[in-house]
N, C-alpha and C positions, 0 to 999 in steps of 0.2 A: 418404448417409454420407460423412463427411470422409475424405480420403486420409491415409495416414500419412506424415509428413514424413521424407524420407530422413535417416538418422542416420550421422554420421561415426563411424568404427570406433574411433578413439582414445579411451581412458578420459578423458583431459583433453588438450585441444589447445593449452594455453597456450604450451608450448615450441615447438610448430609455428608458432604465431602469431608468436613472436619470430623464428623462422628465415625464414618466408615473407613476413612483413611485409605490404606492399601487395597481394600476390598470394594471401594466405591464403584469402580467400573465393572468388576467381576460380578458383583451382586445384581446389578441392573441388567447386565447382559444375560444372566441366567433368568431373571424375571421376565424379560421380553423375548427370550429364546432367540437371540441374535448376537452377532459379533459387532454390531454397530447400533448406536442410538444417539439421539439428539437431546441435549439438556441445556440449561442455563447455569453458568458459573460466574459469580461476580457480575451478574446482570447481563452477561454476554453469551450469545448462542455458541454452543460448543458441541462438536461431534466427538464421541468417545468410541474407540475401536479396541478390540482385543483379539488375540490369537496370532498364529504364525503367519497366516496370509495377510492379515492386517499389518503386521510388522513389515512384511515384504513390500507392501504398497507404501507404507509410511516412509521407508528408507530408500525406495527405488523410484518413486513417482516424482518427477521434477516439479509437478504442480504444488507439492507440499514444501513450503519454505520456512526457514527459521527466522528470517529478518522480521523483527517486530512481533514475533509470535508470543514470546514469554511475557507474563504479567510484569509490570514495572516493579512491583514489590519484590519479585524474585530476582530481577536483574540487580536491584539495589542491595541485595544480601548475598545470594548464592553465586551468580555468574559474573556480575559486573557488566559494564556497558562498553560495547565496541569489540568484545572478544570473539573468538572463533565460533562459539556456540550460536551466535546470532548472524552468521554469514552464510551465503549461498553461492553456488556456481563456482566460477573460476577463482573468485576471491577467497572462498572457503577452502578450495583445494590447495591453493598456494600457501595459505596460512597453516592448514592442517599438516602440510609437509614439514613445516618447522617443528611441530610437535613430534611427528613420526621419526624425524631424524634423531630424536633423543631416545627412541625406543629400540635400539639395537640390542641383540642378546647380551653383548658385553656390558652395555650400560645398565641394563636391567639387573644383571648379576651383581654389578657394583652396588646398586641400591639395596639389593637383597643382603649383600655382605655387610653394608653399613647397618642395616636393621638387625642382623644377627649379632653384631658387636654390641648393639644397644641392649638386646635381650640378655646377653651374657652378663653385661654390666648390671642389669637390673637384678639378675639372680643373686648376685652377691649381697645386695642390700635387702632383698625380700626375706632372706633367711632370718634377719633380725627383727622383722616387722610382725606385729600381732595379726594384722590383716592387710591384704592387698586388693585394691579394686582394679581389676584388669583393664577396664575401659579407660580409666584415667591414666594408667601407666602406658597403655598402647598409644593413646593420643600424643603424649609427650615424647615418647621414644621415636615415633614416626616423624614428628616435627623435627627432632634432632637429626634423624637419618636423612630426610629429604633435603634439609637445608645444607648439610654437609655434601650430599650428592650434587646439589644444584650449584655449589660454589658460593653459598650465602653465609657470611659470617653471622654467628648467633652467640653473642655473649651470654654467659650463664645467667646473668640477672634479667635477661629478656626472655628466657625460655618459656616461663609460665605465661607471660603476657601474649607472646606470639602464638603459642599453642591455643590459648583460650580464644583469641580472635579468629583463628582459622576454624576452630570448632563452631563458634557462633555463626559464621557465615553459612554453614550448612544446617545447623540446628534451627536457625531462625527462618529458613526459607518458607516453611508452611505455618509459621506462627503469626499470631495477631497480638496487638497490645505491646507491653513492655519488651517481650522477647524479640519482636520484630525490630523495634528501634535499637535494641542492643546489637542486633545483627548489622543494621545499617551503619552504626558507629564503628563496629569492628571492621567492616569493609573499608570505610574511610581511613581508619588508622592503618589498615593493611596496605591499601593502595599508596598511601603517603610513604610508608616504610619502604616498600619495594620500588617505587618510583625513584626514591633517593639512591637505592642500590644500582638501578639502571643508569642513572645519571653519573654516578661515581665510576661505574664500569666503563662507560663511554669516554670519560676523561682520562682513564688509565689509573685512577686512584686505587681501584680494586683490581688486583691481578686475577686472571681467570685461566683455568685449564681448558683445552679444547674439548668440546662436546658437553660442557656443563650447561645446565639450563639457563642460568643467569647470563652467561656470555652469549649463548645461542639466541636468546630472545632479545637481549640488548643490541645485538648486531644484526638482527633480521631486517631485511629491506622488503618493502612492498613492491608490487610489479612496476611502479613508476620510479623505483630506485630510492625512495625516501625511507629513512629509518622509521620504525613505529613511533608514534607519539608516546611520550613517556608514560602517560596515564594508561594508554592501551597496552603498552608493554607490561606495565604493572598488573593489569587485569590478566594478561596471558600467563605471567609468571605465577600469580596466585592460582591460576588454573592448573598448575603443576603441584603447588604446595597443598592447597585445600583438599583436592580429591585424594591425595596420598594420606593425609591425616584422617580422612573419612574412612579409609580402609580399616581403621580401628574397630568400626562396627562389625565388619566381616570377621575380624580376628576374635572378637568376643563371641561371635556366633560359632566360630571354630571350637572355642572352649565349651560353649553350651552343647554343641553336638557331641563332643567327646564325653561330656557328662551324661547326656540323655541317651546316647547310643553306645552302651558299654561294649556291645558286640563289635561295632565298627572300630572302637579303640583297640580292642584285643587283636583284631585282624591287622591293624596298622602296626602295632608293636611287634607282632609276629612276622611282619613282612608279607602278609597274605592279602593286603588291600593296597592298591595304587593310591598314593597320596593325592595325585591329581584328580582321581575320581571323587575322593572325599571332598576336596576343595570345590570342585564343580557342583557337587550336591549341596554343599553349604550355600553357594551362590544361588542355586536354583530354589532351595527350600526356604531360606530365611529372607526377610524383607530388607531391601536396600533403598533404591529409589522407586517410588510407586508408578510413575508414568513420565513421559516426555511430551513436549508440546511442539506443534508446528501450526502454520496457517496456510490455507489454500490460496495460492497466488492466482489461480484461475479455476473455473469450473472443471471438475473431473468426476469420473465415475469409478466406483469400486464395488464389486459384487452386485452390480445392477442398481446401486444407489448413487444418486447424484449429490456430490458435496459442493455447495456453491462457493464461488470466489469470496474470499474474505473471512470464511468460517475458520474459527480456531479448532484444532484437532488434537485430541489427547490419545496417545497410545498407551495401553495398559501393560506395563512391564511385569508387575507382580502376578497378575492374572494369567498372562501368557506363560510364565514360568511354572504355573500350576494348572495348565490346560491338560485335562485328562486325555484329549485326543492325541497328544504327543508324549505325555508323561503319565503312564498308567499308575494308579494309586498315588496321585500327586501329594497327598497328605502324609505319606510315609517317607521317612528319611532313609534312602536306599542308594548309597554310593555306587553299588554294582550296576545300576542302570546305565552308567556311562561306559561300561565295557564295550558296548557295540554302538555308541553314539557316533554319528557321522561328522559332527562338528557343524551341523546346520546353523547358519548365522541368524536364523529367524525364530528358532525354538527356545534357545537359551539366551535370554537378553537382559540380564540384570543390569548391564551397563550399555544398553542399546543394541541395535542389530545392524546387519549389513556389513559393508567393507570398512576396515579401519582406515585405509589410506584415502579413499575417494569420498567416503560418506561421513555421517555424523556419529558413528560408533565411537565410544570413549577411547581416546588414544592411550590411556593408561590401563586398559584392561589387563594386558600382559604383566604390567607392574603389580596390579592387584593380586593376580594368581601367584606370582613369585613371592610377594610379601606374606600371603596367607600360607604358602607351603613352608616358608621359613619359620613362621610362628607355630605352625603345626608340628614341625620337627622339634622345636624348642619345648613345647608343652608335653610332647610324648617321650622325648629322649633325654632332655637336659635337666628337667626338674621333676620333683614329685610334690604333690600338694593335696590338701583337704579342701572340700567344698562345704562350708558350714551351712546351716539352715538359713535360707534367705528367700527373697521374692525373685524368682527367675522367670516370671511370666513376661512375655513379649506382647505388648499391646499393639495391634495393627491399626489403631487410630492415632498412634503417636508417630509422627514423621520428623526425622528419621527414627526408626525403631531400634530398641536395644533392651536387654533384660532390665527390669526395674531396678535391680540392685547394682547393675554395672558389672556383675560377676565377681563376687568376693572369694578370695582364696586365703587359706590360713595354713600354718605349719609348712611353709614352703622350704624345700631344701633341695640341693643338687642330687640328681639321680646317681 
């Protein structure tokens, strides 16, 4: 007989989710002494899970499906409708291959090189600036880099608008009120912009190089041989642009870690610390996405508990990355912990778990790592800067999280 899932006592936990943010699942899991509990969010029953074994079940159990799982408000801002995040089975695998075809080592290096050019161009202008807000700068330069890499023309007068719209898509996903509606409008503008690019590519008006994201997605055919609907193609191309710009958060956390962990910075500059260990620890330690969502397509059991068909399921990403069973002293920033890490796909899951090719793990995870390493090299070897007094606190109730100040630098000069 299946065990009864522990139930959160609140009639509806939506307000608690807004208050606790990234720690919503982690706090309640500790309170009930379990890796699974039942609650209500937006008046809907929801099972919350945390830990590596929960991640394994979430990404490997066929009963957990993405179709129709995400709240409509998130689809209308963050993901869009009809994209790969909401597909399952053979349809998902076929669409996912389109994205993974863009993730060759050579292609990832080209994007990293585009970003490196942007960082160097920024260094020249920062020297004359009284202050530089790293978050704002990283958002714009990543927008420029990913558009160039994707084959998307980006006139100078459109840079600020396109950057802001891409940022609003992920900044508004967990918002209510005005910010949510700004995100919806940003997505509409973004989809209209990109759908026009897809249309012009298909007619030959825009010439494209092989392997560029715009050409790949515009030319992708579904299993029945049809080209993607223009709107769906736009959703998928925005799923290349938007997450790349979102890496700006991780880059600011790289700078914050360099500032708060002087020992790690000294080791990096002396060549005594592997940059990839540092980047992995930033991804583990700092908040990115709080959780991912699925829906039970049929009844299934996990850990002796029965999850009924139709139930929404949330997997705790942030809490799993801070699980002391896998990460001793998880509240310490300690890059050396990755010296002996096996690469387990269910313990470090800032961008999802499981297999990149067959599952729902983020296709752009390797891009994220490459862009972070490029930014790390720039911040430690290409420039010197001061960090003036400012509010560098990171609120875990703010999704997506970032230092309150955006990380201000002053007296920037080339190293």
